[in-house]
TITIRO-617661 format. One record per residue: x, z, y of N, C-alpha, C, O in turn. Coordinates in pm, whole numbers, padded with zeros to 5 digits, always signed. Atoms other than C-alpha are relative to their C-alpha. Example, Ala and Ser with C-alpha at 12.3 -4.5 7.8 and 13.67 -1.06 7.14 Angstrom:
REM TITIRO-617661
+00089+00000-00119+01230+00780-00450+00090+00000+00120+00194+00066+00118-00082-00006-00119+01367+00714-00106-00077+00073+00109-00026+00090+00220
END
This chain:
REM TITIRO-617661
-00097-00014-00074+07138+08820+06427+00054-00111+00081+00168-00098+00126+00037+00067-00095+07085+08528+06629-00017+00034+00153+00021-00036+00247+00063-00060-00119+06941+08745+06908+00113+00090+00030+00090+00152+00134-00045-00107-00050+07217+08973+06935+00123-00094+00116+00167-00208+00101-00069+00046-00091+07432+08920+07238+00094+00087+00025+00066+00206+00010-00107-00113-00006+07774+09078+07315-00031+00053+00157-00083-00025+00238+00015-00072-00097+07764+09342+07608+00110-00029+00113+00229-00055+00096-00044+00028-00133+07857+09294+07955+00126+00115+00012+00101+00235+00002-00100-00111-00024+08207+09474+08011+00079+00024+00130+00131-00078+00177-00072-00042-00109+08377+09643+08311+00172-00056+00004+00267-00039-00073-00190+00062-00022+08726+09459+08454+00063+00093+00099+00066+00088+00222-00065-00061-00088+08915+09717+08537+00108-00043+00061+00138+00013+00167-00126+00041-00040+09217+09545+08599-00067-00124+00157+00021-00154+00238+00032+00106-00109+09021+09275+08884-00034+00112+00129-00130+00188+00140+00047-00074-00125+09055+09441+09230-00072-00102+00125-00020-00209+00158+00045+00036-00088+08816+09354+09502+00051-00022+00140+00062+00073+00217-00112-00016-00149+09008+09237+09823-00066-00023+00100-00163-00095+00075+00065+00018-00116+08889+09235+10177+00059-00145+00070+00178-00154+00102-00052+00134-00088+08927+08871+10350-00087-00032+00048-00199-00072+00016+00075+00011-00175+08858+08860+10718-00045-00124-00003+00005-00220-00062+00068+00146-00036+08632+08595+10831+00058-00097+00107+00038-00218+00120-00107+00074-00081+08874+08507+11091+00115-00090-00050+00168-00187+00005-00091+00067+00069+09105+08408+10849-00036-00169-00034+00057-00249-00046+00047+00139+00036+08917+08069+10769+00031-00109+00139+00038-00232+00134-00012+00087-00127+08974+07947+11137+00134+00072+00117+00140+00046+00237-00091-00047-00064+09282+08143+11252+00132-00095+00022+00148-00174-00071-00105+00098+00030+09615+07942+11350+00113+00040-00021+00207-00039-00035-00122-00064+00062+09865+08209+11259-00052+00100-00119-00168+00129-00150+00041-00082+00133+09878+08426+10958+00115+00115-00036+00228+00071-00055-00078-00092+00079+10056+08752+10834+00034-00001-00104-00070+00000-00171-00026-00008+00134+10226+08758+10510+00026+00115-00037+00113+00159+00038-00016-00103+00047+10230+09074+10324+00152-00003-00113+00161-00078-00210-00127+00018+00035+10594+09133+10209-00006+00127-00132-00028+00246-00109+00074-00080+00130+10537+09284+09818+00133-00009-00056+00178-00090-00136-00132-00053+00063+10871+09451+09771+00021+00176+00038-00047+00234+00122-00045-00106-00060+11030+09790+09796+00053-00029+00153+00131-00116+00191-00061-00011-00148+11069+09880+10175+00130+00084-00003+00165+00153-00098-00062-00093-00048+11325+10042+10334-00050+00057+00112-00151+00001+00154+00073-00043-00072+11245+10247+10587+00018-00059+00164+00122-00107+00208+00057+00039-00098+11082+10166+10923-00010-00180-00014-00034-00258+00078+00058+00173+00035+11038+09787+10751-00132-00027+00007-00206+00044-00061+00160+00011+00020+10693+09653+10812-00061-00046-00120+00007-00066-00221+00054+00015+00131+10472+09577+10563-00031-00187-00029-00034-00254-00132+00069+00140-00019+10355+09216+10691+00133-00056+00071+00194+00017+00149-00086+00075-00085+10625+08935+10816-00080-00137+00050-00167-00206-00003+00055+00096-00101+10540+08696+11058+00006+00007+00149+00103+00054+00207+00120+00118+00046+10311+08531+11228+00104-00119-00011+00205-00142+00056+00013+00125+00002+10337+08207+11088-00125-00078+00015-00242-00045-00004+00126+00097+00014+10159+07878+11141-00058-00045-00109+00008-00083-00206+00095+00081+00114+09891+07750+10922+00000-00147+00014-00045-00205+00113+00021+00173+00001+09923+07371+10831-00101-00024-00058-00188-00069+00016+00098-00016+00063+09684+07380+10563-00067+00093-00083+00002+00159-00160+00056-00101+00077+09410+07595+10404-00079-00046-00083-00154-00135-00043+00123+00051+00054+09199+07551+10097-00085+00163-00036-00076+00271+00023+00083-00139-00002+08950+07812+09941+00088+00121-00032+00065+00230+00021-00099-00141+00017+09263+08051+09785+00119-00007+00057+00175+00096+00096-00146+00041-00060+09572+07909+09912+00016-00053+00119-00051-00148+00161+00006+00054-00143+09701+07880+10255+00175-00058-00004+00268+00002-00058-00119+00031-00016+10004+07663+10339+00049+00017+00155-00014-00036+00247-00056-00036-00084+10226+07791+10601+00130-00032+00052+00222-00025-00030-00150+00061-00041+10532+07667+10805+00098+00142+00010+00076+00215+00107-00052-00089+00002+10796+07943+10708+00128-00036+00010+00171-00117-00071-00143+00047-00003+11163+07920+10833+00028-00137+00002+00128-00186-00050-00025+00178+00015+11115+07531+10889-00022-00040-00134+00036-00141-00174+00027+00080+00164+10971+07490+10496-00130+00016+00015-00179+00067+00116+00144+00013+00056+10649+07464+10384-00005+00098-00088+00088+00079-00167+00059-00075+00112+10521+07739+10154-00150+00043-00015-00213+00102+00073+00149-00056+00083+10184+07811+09963-00033+00090-00050-00020+00100-00172-00001-00130+00044+10092+08140+09953-00133+00032-00008-00214-00022+00067+00167-00026+00041+09750+08306+09796-00033+00076+00107+00051+00154+00153+00070-00064-00095+09505+08433+10062-00036+00133-00051-00151+00167-00023+00014-00097+00056+09532+08756+09882+00121+00088+00099+00132+00208+00126-00141-00068-00040+09867+08805+10054-00019+00005+00129+00067+00082+00172+00064+00095-00148+09726+08681+10409-00040+00132+00085-00073+00240+00036+00066-00108-00090+09629+08890+10727+00027-00089+00119+00133-00146+00145+00009+00100-00112+09510+08698+11042+00070+00083+00087+00086+00203+00064-00099-00012-00115+09732+08725+11363-00080-00018+00104-00116-00136+00105+00081-00007-00121+09523+08779+11683+00094-00018+00132+00170+00079+00119-00066+00028-00124+09704+08700+12000-00073+00018+00115-00188-00023+00126+00068-00019-00151+09645+08817+12385-00012-00155+00043+00049-00250-00008-00026+00099-00084+09570+08559+12615+00109+00012+00078+00133+00120+00132-00097-00021-00095+09889+08440+12812-00026+00058+00148+00060+00131+00198+00062-00026-00115+09706+08497+13132+00011+00157+00049+00053+00196+00158+00032-00129+00019+09642+08854+13068+00099+00106-00040+00079+00227-00031-00088-00080+00069+09957+08973+12906+00122-00021+00112+00192+00079+00127-00072-00018-00098+10180+08864+13187-00006+00106+00096+00098+00166+00118+00005-00067-00098+10052+09074+13451-00121+00117-00031-00231+00088+00016+00068-00063+00054+09872+09368+13299-00058+00117+00155+00009+00203+00212+00052-00082-00114+09632+09527+13592-00075+00142-00048-00172+00113-00118+00078-00093+00034+09493+09895+13527-00031+00080+00131+00054+00138+00199+00041-00052-00131+09267+10020+13817+00011+00187-00067-00003+00239-00178+00009-00161+00053+09297+10408+13809-00186+00049+00028-00247+00030+00133+00144-00087-00024+08925+10591+13768-00035+00062+00102+00041+00153+00134+00023-00075-00118+08773+10711+14056-00022+00119+00021-00101+00162-00064+00014-00117-00027+08768+11023+14175-00102+00061+00080-00118+00044+00200+00101-00075-00071+08495+11236+14247+00035+00112+00089+00086+00216+00045-00041-00099-00155+08547+11428+14606-00108+00108-00025-00213+00065-00074+00127-00103+00000+08318+11737+14600-00031+00023+00160+00051+00058+00245+00054-00007-00166+08120+11744+14941-00018+00128+00078-00056+00138+00194-00030-00144-00048+08155+12084+15009+00063+00113-00092+00018+00130-00205-00053-00118+00086+08373+12391+14880-00033+00124+00075-00050+00145+00195+00028-00153-00050+08308+12753+14887+00115+00067-00049+00179+00033-00149-00103-00088+00023+08553+13015+14898-00047+00110-00155-00153+00172-00163+00004-00093+00085+08600+13216+14561+00027+00154+00033+00135+00193+00080-00021-00151-00029+08543+13603+14595+00116+00040-00083+00146+00001-00196-00102-00114+00096+08826+13851+14504-00040+00086-00088-00128+00161-00046+00045-00086+00092+08778+14040+14209+00016+00140+00044-00055+00228-00004-00015-00150-00012+08901+14357+14358+00061-00063+00192+00148-00148+00210+00021+00038-00146+08892+14301+14766+00118+00112+00066+00208+00080+00143-00039-00063-00066+09024+14608+14848+00165+00053-00045+00223+00141+00019-00136-00038+00032+09380+14637+14665+00060-00124+00014+00019-00232-00028-00121+00129-00040+09690+14414+14800+00035-00069-00101+00070-00031-00212-00072+00134+00107+09786+14104+14636+00138+00027-00027+00216+00013+00067-00167-00008-00006+10139+14180+14491+00051-00113-00102+00000-00139-00211-00043+00141+00087+10344+13864+14362+00065+00091-00145+00141+00187-00142-00073-00051+00097+10426+13945+14009+00120-00101-00038+00110-00219-00004-00095+00071+00032+10745+13816+13873+00000-00030-00154+00021+00049-00247-00004+00067+00132+10718+13581+13582+00104+00006-00102+00079-00009-00221-00134-00030+00088+11082+13642+13442+00022+00161-00058+00094+00201-00149-00032-00160+00052+11044+14037+13421-00113+00017-00154-00105+00077-00261+00119-00002+00184+10726+13977+13140+00058-00068-00101+00088-00187-00094-00075+00110+00080+10882+13891+12835-00089-00020-00104-00144+00073-00162+00092+00037+00064+10678+13669+12631+00021+00038-00139+00135+00049-00184-00027-00066+00113+10607+13798+12298-00096-00114-00133-00219-00114-00122+00083+00070+00078+10473+13552+12005-00096+00064-00078-00141+00167-00028+00090-00090+00054+10232+13664+11735+00057+00055-00105-00002+00142-00169-00027-00116+00107+10455+13784+11485+00138+00079+00096+00251+00110+00057-00071-00150-00045+10610+14026+11737+00152-00056+00055+00211+00036+00111-00111+00063-00076+10942+13797+11866-00011-00018+00103-00111-00085+00127-00053+00065-00091+11075+13757+12195+00025-00072+00033+00136-00096-00014-00015+00130-00075+11071+13443+12403+00076-00001+00136+00011+00000+00241-00104+00045-00153+11381+13397+12691-00030-00127-00007-00035-00178-00119-00002+00093-00053+11328+13105+12842+00110-00003+00105+00133+00094+00176-00116-00005-00074+11633+12976+13030-00070-00017+00167-00164-00086+00205+00062+00000-00156+11585+13048+13424+00050-00153+00049-00014-00198+00144-00020+00133-00061+11764+12678+13480-00145-00069-00008-00187-00124+00093+00117+00106-00004+11430+12505+13366-00116+00048+00022-00216-00011-00020+00128-00080-00050+11175+12774+13524+00006-00081+00126-00078-00063+00215
END
């Protein structure tokens, strides 16, 4: 009986959470808002300034008061550099210019080119319905 040992059980209630490595050195964090949200309400509040950090708890400044929050509810806040965000510079991609252009031969050179009237041809959908576009927008 002394040699019997309990069997290791699984812990279904324990969730593994992802903790970003930048959370150890970040200056600001977002706090997850654990409540029923209204439409278009964000999941995270913040960013808030980090005052003190321990292994599982962070002390942040929230609305002028210090709040101690578990690390499971935090997300790192990344900021852009101030000199880059004030004036974004986007350079257009270089356009390749062809060196020579060859004329495209017509499929039927003997027949005269007749202009087609796009308003006279009805547009039919796959289900067979006719679509009439307003001439003001054409």
